[in-house]
C-alpha positions as CSV (number, residue, x, y, z in Angstrom):
1,M,-147.4,81.0,-56.3
2,A,-146.6,79.2,-59.6
3,Q,-147.8,82.2,-61.5
4,E,-145.6,84.5,-59.4
5,I,-142.5,82.4,-60.1
6,G,-143.3,82.5,-63.8
7,L,-143.5,86.2,-63.8
8,S,-140.1,86.4,-61.9
9,A,-138.5,84.2,-64.5
10,I,-139.8,86.5,-67.3
11,N,-138.3,89.5,-65.5
12,Q,-134.9,87.8,-65.2
13,S,-135.0,87.0,-68.9
14,I,-135.8,90.6,-69.8
15,L,-133.0,91.8,-67.5
16,R,-130.5,89.6,-69.2
17,A,-131.6,90.9,-72.6
18,V,-131.3,94.5,-71.3
19,E,-127.8,93.9,-69.9
20,N,-126.7,92.3,-73.2
21,S,-128.0,95.3,-75.1
22,R,-126.2,97.7,-72.7
23,S,-123.0,95.7,-73.1
24,N,-123.2,95.8,-76.9
25,S,-123.8,99.6,-76.7
26,N,-120.7,100.0,-74.5
27,T,-118.7,97.9,-77.0
28,S,-119.8,100.0,-79.9
29,L,-119.0,103.2,-78.1
30,S,-115.5,101.9,-77.2
31,Q,-115.0,100.8,-80.8
32,I,-116.0,104.3,-82.1
33,G,-113.9,106.1,-79.5
34,S,-110.7,104.1,-80.1
35,G,-111.1,103.3,-83.8
36,N,-110.3,99.7,-82.9
37,R,-112.9,97.0,-83.6
38,L,-111.1,94.5,-81.5
39,T,-111.6,96.1,-78.1
40,S,-111.4,92.6,-76.6
41,A,-109.9,89.3,-77.8
42,G,-113.3,87.6,-77.5
43,I,-114.8,89.7,-80.4
44,D,-112.6,88.0,-83.0
45,P,-109.9,85.7,-81.5
46,A,-108.3,84.9,-84.9
47,G,-108.4,88.6,-85.9
48,S,-107.0,89.7,-82.6
49,A,-104.0,87.3,-83.0
50,L,-103.3,88.5,-86.5
51,S,-103.7,92.1,-85.6
52,S,-101.2,91.7,-82.8
53,Q,-98.7,90.1,-85.1
54,L,-99.1,92.9,-87.6
55,R,-98.7,95.6,-84.9
56,S,-95.5,93.9,-83.8
57,E,-94.1,93.8,-87.4
58,I,-95.1,97.5,-87.8
59,A,-93.2,98.4,-84.6
60,A,-90.1,96.5,-85.8
61,L,-90.2,98.1,-89.2
62,S,-90.6,101.5,-87.7
63,Q,-87.5,101.0,-85.5
64,A,-85.6,99.9,-88.6
65,S,-86.8,103.1,-90.3
66,E,-85.4,105.1,-87.4
67,N,-82.1,103.2,-87.6
68,T,-81.9,104.1,-91.3
69,S,-82.5,107.8,-90.6
70,A,-79.8,107.7,-88.0
71,G,-77.4,106.1,-90.5
72,A,-78.3,108.9,-93.0
73,N,-77.5,111.6,-90.5
74,F,-74.2,109.8,-89.7
75,L,-73.2,109.9,-93.3
76,N,-74.4,113.5,-93.8
77,T,-72.1,114.5,-91.0
78,A,-69.2,112.7,-92.6
79,D,-69.9,114.2,-96.0
80,A,-70.0,117.7,-94.4
81,G,-66.5,117.1,-93.1
82,L,-65.3,115.7,-96.4
83,S,-66.7,118.7,-98.2
84,T,-64.7,121.1,-96.0
85,V,-61.5,119.0,-96.5
86,S,-62.1,119.1,-100.3
87,D,-62.4,122.9,-100.2
88,L,-59.2,123.1,-98.2
89,V,-57.3,120.8,-100.6
90,A,-58.6,122.9,-103.5
91,R,-57.3,126.1,-101.8
92,G,-53.9,124.4,-101.3
93,R,-53.7,123.6,-105.0
94,E,-54.5,127.2,-105.8
95,L,-51.7,128.4,-103.5
96,A,-49.2,125.9,-105.0
97,L,-50.0,127.1,-108.5
98,Q,-49.6,130.7,-107.4
99,A,-46.3,130.0,-105.6
100,S,-44.9,128.2,-108.7
101,N,-45.0,131.4,-110.6
102,G,-41.4,132.5,-111.2
103,T,-42.2,136.2,-110.9
104,L,-42.9,135.9,-107.1
105,G,-40.3,136.8,-104.6
106,D,-39.2,134.7,-101.6
107,A,-41.2,136.8,-99.1
108,E,-44.4,136.3,-101.1
109,R,-43.9,132.6,-101.4
110,Q,-43.3,132.4,-97.6
111,T,-46.6,134.1,-97.0
112,L,-48.3,131.6,-99.3
113,N,-46.5,128.7,-97.6
114,N,-47.7,130.0,-94.2
115,E,-51.3,129.8,-95.4
116,F,-50.6,126.4,-96.9
117,T,-49.3,125.1,-93.6
118,S,-52.4,126.4,-91.9
119,I,-54.6,124.5,-94.4
120,R,-52.7,121.3,-93.6
121,D,-53.3,121.9,-89.9
122,E,-57.0,122.5,-90.5
123,I,-57.3,119.3,-92.5
124,D,-55.8,117.4,-89.6
125,R,-58.1,119.1,-87.1
126,I,-61.2,118.2,-89.1
127,A,-60.0,114.6,-89.7
128,G,-59.4,114.1,-86.0
129,G,-62.3,116.1,-84.7
130,S,-65.3,115.1,-86.9
131,E,-67.5,112.7,-85.0
132,F,-71.1,111.5,-84.6
133,N,-72.3,110.3,-81.2
134,G,-68.7,109.6,-80.2
135,Q,-67.8,107.8,-83.5
136,N,-64.8,109.4,-85.3
137,L,-65.6,109.8,-88.9
138,L,-62.6,110.9,-90.9
139,D,-59.5,109.6,-89.1
140,G,-59.7,106.0,-90.5
141,N,-62.1,104.8,-87.9
142,L,-64.6,104.2,-90.8
143,G,-62.1,102.6,-93.1
144,A,-63.1,99.4,-94.9
145,N,-60.6,97.4,-92.9
146,S,-61.1,99.2,-89.6
147,A,-61.6,97.1,-86.5
148,N,-64.6,99.3,-85.8
149,Q,-67.3,98.1,-88.1
150,V,-70.4,100.3,-88.1
151,N,-73.5,98.4,-89.4
152,I,-77.0,99.8,-89.6
153,Q,-79.8,97.4,-88.9
154,V,-82.3,98.2,-91.6
155,G,-84.3,94.9,-91.6
156,T,-86.3,93.0,-89.0
157,E,-84.2,89.8,-89.2
158,S,-80.6,89.0,-88.2
159,G,-79.0,88.1,-91.6
160,P,-76.4,90.3,-93.2
161,E,-78.9,91.3,-95.9
162,N,-80.7,93.2,-93.1
163,Q,-77.7,95.4,-92.5
164,I,-75.9,98.2,-94.3
165,N,-72.2,98.8,-93.5
166,L,-71.0,102.4,-93.2
167,N,-67.3,101.8,-93.3
168,V,-66.8,103.8,-96.5
169,V,-64.4,106.6,-95.4
170,E,-60.7,106.2,-95.2
171,D,-58.3,108.4,-93.2
172,T,-58.4,112.0,-94.6
173,S,-55.6,113.4,-92.5
174,A,-52.8,115.4,-94.3
175,Q,-50.5,112.4,-93.9
176,A,-53.0,109.9,-95.3
177,L,-53.6,112.3,-98.3
178,G,-49.9,112.5,-98.9
179,I,-49.6,116.3,-98.4
180,D,-48.2,116.5,-94.9
181,S,-44.6,117.2,-96.0
182,L,-45.3,119.6,-98.9
183,D,-43.6,123.0,-98.9
184,I,-44.4,125.7,-101.3
185,S,-41.9,128.3,-100.1
186,T,-39.8,127.8,-103.3
187,A,-40.9,127.6,-106.9
188,Q,-39.7,124.1,-107.3
189,G,-41.4,123.0,-104.0
190,A,-44.6,124.5,-105.3
191,L,-44.3,122.6,-108.6
192,N,-43.5,119.4,-106.8
193,A,-46.7,119.9,-104.6
194,L,-49.1,120.0,-107.6
195,A,-49.3,116.3,-108.3
196,P,-49.7,115.2,-104.7
197,L,-52.4,117.8,-104.2
198,E,-54.2,116.6,-107.3
199,Q,-54.1,113.0,-106.0
200,A,-55.3,114.2,-102.6
201,Q,-58.3,115.9,-104.3
202,S,-59.1,112.7,-106.1
203,Q,-59.0,110.7,-102.8
204,V,-61.4,113.1,-101.2
205,T,-63.7,113.1,-104.2
206,A,-63.7,109.3,-104.2
207,A,-64.5,109.2,-100.5
208,R,-67.5,111.6,-101.0
209,G,-68.6,109.3,-103.9
210,E,-68.6,106.3,-101.5
211,V,-70.5,108.2,-98.9
212,G,-73.0,109.4,-101.4
213,A,-73.6,105.9,-102.8
214,T,-74.2,104.5,-99.4
215,A,-76.5,107.4,-98.5
216,N,-78.5,106.7,-101.6
217,R,-78.8,103.1,-100.6
218,L,-80.1,104.1,-97.2
219,S,-82.5,106.5,-98.8
220,S,-83.9,103.7,-101.0
221,T,-84.1,101.4,-98.0
222,A,-86.0,104.0,-96.0
223,A,-88.5,104.4,-98.9
224,N,-89.0,100.6,-99.0
225,L,-89.5,100.5,-95.3
226,G,-92.1,103.3,-95.5
227,V,-94.0,101.3,-98.1
228,S,-93.9,98.2,-96.0
229,I,-95.1,100.1,-92.9
230,E,-97.9,101.6,-94.9
231,N,-99.0,98.2,-96.3
232,F,-98.9,96.5,-92.9
233,S,-100.8,99.4,-91.3
234,R,-103.5,99.2,-94.0
235,A,-103.8,95.4,-93.5
236,E,-104.0,95.8,-89.7
237,N,-106.6,98.5,-90.1
238,E,-108.7,96.3,-92.3
239,I,-108.7,93.6,-89.6
240,A,-109.0,95.7,-86.5
241,G,-110.2,99.1,-87.7
242,T,-113.7,100.2,-86.8
243,D,-116.3,100.5,-89.6
244,I,-117.8,103.7,-88.2
245,A,-121.1,103.5,-90.2
246,E,-121.7,99.9,-89.3
247,T,-120.8,100.4,-85.7
248,I,-123.1,103.4,-85.3
249,S,-125.9,101.4,-86.8
250,N,-125.1,98.6,-84.2
251,L,-125.1,101.2,-81.5
252,R,-128.5,102.5,-82.5
253,S,-129.9,99.0,-82.6
254,S,-128.5,98.2,-79.1
255,L,-129.9,101.4,-77.7
256,L,-133.3,100.7,-79.2
257,Q,-133.2,97.1,-77.8
258,T,-132.3,98.5,-74.4
259,R,-135.2,100.9,-74.4
260,V,-137.6,98.2,-75.6
261,G,-136.3,95.9,-72.9
262,L,-136.7,98.4,-70.1
263,G,-140.2,99.2,-71.3
264,A,-141.0,95.5,-71.3
265,L,-139.5,95.1,-67.9
266,Q,-141.6,98.0,-66.5
267,Q,-144.8,96.5,-67.9
268,S,-143.9,93.1,-66.5
269,L,-143.2,94.5,-63.1
270,Q,-146.5,96.4,-63.2
271,S,-148.3,93.2,-64.2
272,E,-146.6,91.3,-61.4
273,S,-147.6,93.9,-58.9
274,L,-151.2,93.8,-60.1
275,V,-151.3,90.0,-59.8
276,G,-149.9,90.2,-56.4
277,R,-152.5,92.6,-55.2
278,L,-155.3,90.4,-56.7
279,L,-153.9,87.3,-55.0
280,D,-153.7,89.2,-51.7
281,T,-157.4,90.3,-52.1
282,Q,-158.5,86.8,-52.9
283,G,-156.5,85.5,-49.9
């Protein structure tokens, strides 16, 4: 009986070794399939904790990058509206110069003034209608002193250095540009319109410059965020990423150990059966 118990203990030991080998094989397969070495916290507790922190930081930086892209689209929309206003003001100056020519008759000047009036109306339409996700862009809503302050969260912390303000466009309506009351139906009126139109053109150009400068700042921020995300991702991969060559080697070793263990178990069971038959015969 003592010999039988000893053989049973040996079988249990072999079974435990086989199960460990199979568990190691499954772990290696999971690591290869997922590309993640840390398939469970028990493999490397410290590494798992650090990997989790890095993934959280990567997620936050990725959201900040998306915010930056949204801010760039916001400004691009504003600049498109400003570009159209700039073209309209330039056309207005052209009409005023033409109307100031003393060789024109009253009827011709009136025709030019009708177009000029349409230009002012179109400027007002664009100023009042340009928007992005419900935010008005050119009606003063984005002025520096507007009650509506639009900030883009481009960092992962709460300080002001983690935000970029987009309030860089003042009102571009005809009234704000100082051209709402101009009339070029007379030669003198056309001459008087030239200076205000030049000033209006300067205002729109300055507004586009502010938008461009802020857009460039967002672009630089996006590039920096991209570098940070890349660096954090590389660090996280070094901690949690699977070394394919090493893991395949481990898998082969585990599979070999499993086969050897199963062979040993088979031999042990055969020996145990033989001893049992001998004991029965002797009994």
